[in-house]
C-alpha positions as CSV (number, residue, x, y, z in Angstrom):
1,X,16.3,47.7,15.2
2,X,18.0,48.5,11.9
3,X,16.7,48.0,8.5
4,X,18.7,44.8,7.8
5,X,17.4,43.1,11.0
6,X,13.8,43.9,10.0
7,X,14.3,42.5,6.5
8,X,16.0,39.4,7.8
9,X,13.3,38.8,10.3
10,X,10.6,39.2,7.6
11,X,12.3,36.8,5.3
12,X,12.7,34.2,8.1
13,X,9.0,34.6,9.0
14,X,8.0,34.1,5.4
15,X,10.1,31.0,5.1
16,X,8.6,29.5,8.3
17,X,5.1,30.3,6.9
18,X,5.9,28.6,3.6
19,X,7.3,25.5,5.5
20,X,4.2,25.3,7.7
21,X,1.9,25.7,4.6
22,X,3.8,23.0,2.7
23,X,3.4,20.5,5.6
24,X,-0.4,21.2,5.8
25,X,-0.5,23.2,9.0
26,X,-3.1,25.6,7.5
27,X,-5.4,22.8,6.4
28,X,-8.2,21.0,8.2
29,X,-6.2,17.9,9.1
30,X,-2.6,18.2,10.3
31,X,-0.3,17.2,13.1
32,X,-2.1,19.5,15.6
33,X,-5.6,18.2,14.8
34,X,-4.3,14.7,15.2
35,X,-2.9,15.5,18.7
36,X,-6.2,17.3,19.5
37,X,-8.2,14.2,18.4
38,X,-6.0,12.0,20.6
39,X,-6.3,14.3,23.6
40,X,-10.1,14.3,23.2
41,X,-10.1,10.5,22.9
42,X,-11.7,10.6,19.4
43,X,-9.0,9.6,16.9
44,X,-10.0,9.8,13.3
45,X,-8.2,8.6,10.2
46,X,-8.8,10.5,7.0
47,X,-9.5,8.5,3.8
48,X,-8.7,10.1,0.5
49,X,-10.0,9.1,-2.9
50,X,-13.0,7.1,-4.1
51,X,-14.0,4.5,-1.6
52,X,-15.6,1.1,-2.3
53,X,-16.8,1.0,1.3
54,X,-18.3,4.0,3.0
55,X,-16.5,5.3,6.1
56,X,-19.6,4.5,8.2
57,X,-19.4,0.9,7.1
58,X,-15.7,0.8,7.9
59,X,-16.4,2.3,11.3
60,X,-18.1,-0.9,12.4
61,X,-14.6,-2.5,12.2
62,X,-12.4,0.5,13.1
63,X,-14.3,1.3,16.4
64,X,-13.0,-2.1,17.7
65,X,-9.5,-0.6,17.2
66,X,-10.3,2.7,18.8
67,X,-10.8,5.1,15.9
68,X,-13.3,6.3,13.3
69,X,-12.9,7.2,9.6
70,X,-13.6,10.4,7.7
71,X,-14.0,10.4,3.9
72,X,-12.2,13.5,2.5
73,X,-13.0,13.1,-1.2
74,X,-11.1,12.8,-4.4
75,X,-10.0,16.3,-5.1
76,X,-7.0,17.0,-2.8
77,X,-4.2,19.5,-3.1
78,X,-0.6,18.7,-2.4
79,X,-0.6,20.6,0.8
80,X,-3.8,19.0,2.0
81,X,-2.4,15.6,1.2
82,X,0.8,16.4,3.2
83,X,-1.3,17.5,6.2
84,X,-3.5,14.3,5.9
85,X,-0.5,12.1,5.7
86,X,1.0,13.7,8.8
87,X,-2.3,13.5,10.6
88,X,-2.8,9.8,9.8
89,X,0.8,9.0,10.8
90,X,0.2,10.5,14.3
91,X,-3.0,8.6,14.6
92,X,-1.2,5.4,13.5
93,X,1.5,5.9,16.2
94,X,-1.2,6.3,18.8
95,X,-3.1,3.2,17.7
96,X,0.1,1.2,17.6
97,X,0.8,2.1,21.2
98,X,-2.8,1.3,22.1
99,X,-3.4,-1.9,20.1
100,X,0.1,-3.3,19.6
101,X,2.1,-3.7,16.4
102,X,-0.1,-6.1,14.6
103,X,-3.3,-4.1,14.8
104,X,-3.0,-2.6,11.3
105,X,-2.6,-6.0,9.5
106,X,-5.6,-7.4,11.4
107,X,-7.7,-4.3,10.6
108,X,-6.8,-4.4,6.9
109,X,-7.7,-8.1,6.7
110,X,-11.1,-7.3,8.2
111,X,-11.6,-4.4,5.7
112,X,-10.6,-6.7,2.8
113,X,-13.2,-9.2,3.9
114,X,-15.8,-6.5,4.0
115,X,-14.7,-5.2,0.6
116,X,-15.0,-8.7,-0.9
117,X,-18.5,-9.1,0.5
118,X,-19.5,-5.8,-1.0
119,X,-18.1,-6.8,-4.4
120,X,-20.0,-10.0,-4.3
121,X,-23.2,-8.1,-3.5
122,X,-22.6,-5.7,-6.5
123,X,-21.9,-8.6,-8.9
124,X,-25.1,-10.4,-7.9
125,X,-27.0,-7.2,-8.2
126,X,-25.9,-6.5,-11.8
127,X,-25.9,-10.0,-13.2
């Protein structure tokens, strides 16, 4: 191999690495971890930010739809967020195939109901 081929190959590898890094492939949650979770029959959705309801409380509803929740936290880098979005999108595709197209709307209604109950409890507690 001549010098130009080695340099060109190195640049291509660096660009591929940057692309994979940008899409979250070197983070904890990404496309591959979503596929692994699905293969192991333990799909998990990653929740980012401050949550009003804990993931374990949400799991009471989400288990009915075939997945569990993981709270990631509030401090998230751009690449981590890209990986989480890709991860959650793959899990959503799987759940749509499993539960039908309306599962997400039904799930969100149940979560909203749980959230309203939680808010009422907090208001009563502090009044």
